[in-house]
C-alpha positions in Angstrom: 89.3 55.5 86.2 86.7 56.5 88.8 88.2 59.6 90.4 85.1 61.5 91.2 81.9 60.7 93.3 81.3 57.6 91.1 84.2 56.0 93.0 81.7 55.3 95.8 80.0 52.9 93.3 83.0 51.3 91.6 85.9 51.5 94.0 86.0 53.6 97.2 89.8 54.0 96.9 89.2 56.3 93.9 87.8 59.0 96.3 91.4 59.8 97.4 92.1 61.2 94.0 89.4 63.9 94.3 91.0 67.4 94.2 87.8 69.4 94.6 84.4 69.1 96.3 81.8 67.6 94.1 78.1 67.1 94.0 76.4 64.8 91.5 72.8 63.8 90.8 71.4 61.3 88.2 67.9 60.1 87.4 67.0 57.0 85.3 63.6 55.9 84.2 62.6 52.7 82.4 60.0 51.9 79.8 57.5 51.1 82.5 56.9 53.2 85.7 60.2 52.1 87.4 62.8 54.7 88.1 66.1 55.3 90.0 67.7 58.4 91.4 71.1 58.8 92.9 72.8 61.8 94.7 76.4 61.8 95.9 79.0 64.1 97.4 82.8 63.7 97.6 85.6 66.0 98.6 89.2 66.1 99.9 90.1 66.6 103.6 92.9 68.7 105.2 93.6 65.7 107.3 96.9 64.0 106.3 95.3 60.5 106.6 95.8 57.7 109.1 99.0 56.8 107.4 100.2 60.4 107.2 100.6 60.3 103.4 97.9 62.9 102.6 95.3 62.8 99.8 92.4 61.8 102.2 88.8 62.2 101.1 85.3 61.4 102.2 82.1 60.8 100.3 78.5 59.9 100.7 75.5 58.9 98.5 71.9 58.1 98.6 70.2 55.9 96.1 66.4 55.5 95.7 64.8 52.9 93.5 61.1 52.5 92.7 59.9 49.4 90.8 56.5 51.0 90.0 53.0 49.7 90.7 51.5 46.2 90.6 47.9 45.1 90.7 47.3 42.5 93.4 44.1 40.4 93.2 42.7 38.8 96.3 40.4 35.8 96.7 38.1 34.6 99.4 38.5 31.2 101.1 36.1 29.6 98.6 38.2 30.9 95.7 35.8 33.7 94.7 37.2 37.1 93.8 37.4 39.4 96.8 38.9 42.5 95.1 42.1 44.0 93.8 44.6 46.6 95.0 47.1 48.7 93.1 50.2 48.5 95.3 53.9 49.5 95.1 55.8 46.6 93.4 58.9 47.4 95.5 61.4 50.0 96.4 65.0 50.2 97.6 67.0 52.7 99.7 70.8 52.6 99.9 72.8 55.1 102.0 76.6 54.9 101.6 79.5 56.6 103.4 83.1 56.2 102.3 86.6 57.2 103.2 89.9 56.9 101.3 93.5 58.0 101.5 96.9 57.6 99.9 98.6 54.9 102.0 102.0 55.1 100.5 104.2 56.2 97.6 107.0 54.2 96.0 109.7 56.1 94.0 111.4 54.1 91.3 114.6 55.3 89.6 116.3 54.0 86.6 119.4 55.1 84.6 117.5 57.4 82.2 114.2 57.9 84.0 112.4 58.1 87.3 108.7 57.8 88.3 106.6 57.3 91.3 103.8 54.9 92.2 101.0 56.0 94.5 99.0 53.6 96.6 95.4 54.4 97.6 93.0 52.4 99.8 89.4 53.1 100.6 86.4 51.6 102.4 82.7 52.4 102.6 79.7 51.2 104.6 76.2 50.8 103.3 72.8 50.7 104.8 70.3 48.9 102.5 66.5 48.7 103.0 64.4 46.9 100.4 60.6 46.4 100.2 58.5 44.1 98.1 54.8 44.7 97.5 54.5 46.8 100.7 54.2 43.8 103.1 57.7 42.3 102.7 60.7 44.3 103.7 64.2 43.9 105.2 67.3 45.9 105.9 71.0 45.1 106.0 74.4 46.6 106.5 77.3 45.8 104.1 80.7 47.1 103.2 82.9 47.8 100.1 86.7 48.0 100.0 89.1 49.0 97.3 92.8 49.4 96.4 94.3 51.4 93.6 97.8 51.9 92.3 98.6 54.8 90.0 101.7 56.2 88.3 101.1 59.8 87.0 104.3 59.8 85.0 103.5 56.5 83.2 99.7 57.2 83.0 98.9 53.7 84.3 96.4 52.7 86.9 95.6 49.3 88.4 92.7 48.7 90.8 90.6 46.1 92.5 87.5 46.3 94.7 85.2 44.0 96.6 81.6 45.2 96.8 78.7 44.0 99.1 81.0 41.7 100.9 78.5 40.6 103.6 74.9 40.3 104.3 71.6 39.1 102.9 68.1 40.4 102.5 65.4 38.2 104.1 61.9 39.2 102.9 60.1 36.2 104.4 61.7 33.0 105.6 64.5 32.5 103.2 67.2 35.1 102.6 68.8 36.3 99.4 72.5 37.1 99.6 73.5 40.6 98.5 75.3 40.6 95.0 78.9 40.3 96.1 81.2 41.6 93.3 84.9 41.5 92.8 86.0 44.2 90.3 89.5 44.7 88.9 90.8 46.6 86.0 93.5 48.8 84.5 93.7 52.1 82.5 96.1 54.1 80.5 95.7 57.9 80.4 97.8 60.3 78.3 97.5 63.7 76.6 99.1 67.1 75.9 97.9 69.9 78.2 95.1 72.0 76.6 95.1 69.9 73.5 93.7 66.4 74.0 93.3 63.6 76.6 93.0 59.9 75.9 91.9 57.2 78.3 91.9 53.5 77.5 90.4 51.1 80.1 89.4 47.5 80.6 87.9 45.8 83.6 86.3 42.6 84.7 83.7 41.7 87.4 83.0 38.4 89.1 79.7 37.8 90.6 80.6 35.5 93.5 77.2 34.0 94.4 76.2 33.4 90.8 79.7 32.4 89.6 79.5 34.6 86.6 82.1 36.8 85.0 81.6 40.0 82.9 84.2 42.1 81.1 84.2 45.7 79.7 86.6 47.7 77.5 86.4 51.3 76.3 88.1 54.5 75.4 87.4 58.2 76.0 88.9 61.0 74.0 88.7 64.7 74.9 89.6 67.4 72.3 90.8 70.7 73.6 89.9 69.4 77.0 86.2 70.4 76.3 84.7 68.0 73.7 84.5 64.4 74.7 83.5 61.1 73.0 83.3 57.6 74.6 83.0 54.2 73.1 82.9 50.8 74.8 82.0 47.2 74.5 80.5 44.8 77.1 81.5 41.2 77.0 80.1 37.9 78.4 76.6 39.3 79.1 73.2 38.2 78.0 73.0 41.4 76.1 76.4 41.9 74.5 77.0 45.1 72.6 78.4 48.5 71.9 78.0 51.5 74.0 78.7 55.1 73.1 78.3 58.7 74.4 79.6 62.2 74.2 80.1 65.1 76.6 80.9 68.7 76.9 83.0 70.3 79.7 82.8 74.0 80.5 84.2 76.2 83.2 
């Protein structure tokens, strides 16, 4: 269902469904002194796409993560206390650039009905720099790719994406592979214009290096296109549970 700047995070193919230029910013802070900020842009192009089917878009984002401070104690060669320093526990910087377009359209006709299927594909590149306790740092390039199939008449969408498909961060001698994810899901969207809009969605994600699988399901309902509620559930996680939220749209 990602059809805005969040597509850069979930599935770059979703960028192709942008019909306006968007800017977004979010900020999260934890119970300690760790925080995360994310800024993104996405928008359609007048370019008809490499395949000539139109609906091409670009996007970019910057993510900054700060893990707070840590007290580091140092000792002398004889084991006596030499002093302590208050240092940055770690930080991350991620810059992403993505491109997507509609790569084809398949019309289907039946005796009493007809509908079309749109095919979208997208790719993005990332530059990642990570630092641990000031003195250990590394950087890496990686890529995401996604594919999305949508039928506006049926309100159905199917999608799959592969994230962080290459690379590892090597702080000292041994490297840690980037968290490669395979995401796939489907959604059903329906509603009467200016009255209501309903979205039902379910997806799964496989963590390749850890061989773990997670699943999510949820719904979103907008009344009069302005007042929205969301409810979801996360499965197969250490912390399983219900999620909920609400929103207000204005023009």
